[in-house]
Steps between C-alpha positions, in 0.01 A plus 500: 500500500322526165131400506269407223133613559277344225205730448176317530347729230689294248355170613215286367208604737332165420791336669639735758597229758672287232700806374600614850621149590694484173699825577550405875643167412731660248649719767314836491478649857249786455156509333414847363132574548371808320186650648346752262195711565406652163572852639861534568563278187246432226464117568331312777686178600418323819476576872490350852296198450745364230800578708338329799405190293851474355675520836430149593660383153857595566760625755649749254541860617174689390629826351186704461520796265214739588416695179211676664399839616577572870616143575520581881134408497578133423839439665363302818270285304758412234732406778235292652442312176866398491719776360857490614616805318261788403622743241314830451547772235636834606266653242202355664552590870392827646721428802777269388684502830201402699401219250847352517497511876156341495638212289787434742255509792289234336803269515558501118812630323451835345567593127453816304447505133582765239358537148756535230489879473477563881819646656683314766458805703147397572629226735827633622358608833345145583800299375615419867152363574457266194618147430464535133469758217317383179608673185233454237658434164169534318199722581287287723177347421560233239720199459706426188631863458841588344785601738570867530873526458560825707386317816841325518666827583237553762577173663868588493440832660288350770773241567751784549258689729431202724885426528567861585240484782625160623170339427447137406147530339433280209441640145232322318429552120170421341392528142637362170778306665626215286787255492668736254504810716503371860881495540513878409257561790716292734808695408307822560426385857158318495477190710123410500379431143129475402421321183154394384483422122865390501429248766146362424507499119618154424627260766504716808737262694758503218476877477558547862801273467635712219467827718674333792784377295564867387483607865752230600740605230479858593553436859786256428676786307475726802676242731 
């Protein structure tokens, strides 16, 4: 299944509930929530109080992307605030295996993210433990950046690796994804697509519909 995960960073923070309802009603299944600490990445976004407040607004899957140093410190409280999937950066974890196991023990699904220039070797040993691998297609920290082309081959290599290992983990891509380049990512093997600006700039519901039309056409061509 191909899933669209609109990134809340692209929404209008004056009208978060309204924007969330718009993408949910249009058919988006995940809501991508970027937690930034100003240390692992330059920006500071939002944290647990916002996640907890938004949880009552929607039944969408809360896909929480922890762009923070040593995210193990926050796993349990983020889960308590409503996270369904918690994704941590391999680069930010001193003990990645332990952090992934902690996420799973909390009851959340576990994801591991990689910055564009980080090798897939950084996650190879934990692939059997994760539900998702996030390939960053921009350097994390800011919305609205341009897509880095070489990450397409990284997605392709990851899909081959998962297939060779007989694993069914999702591959998520985040950063600079647009209606123009998303099909290339699907062909490479991605199946969870994060989009912020491309969804929330303009009519969010209509933009979600355009992404889902591309997903449907791509999946129809595979059948």
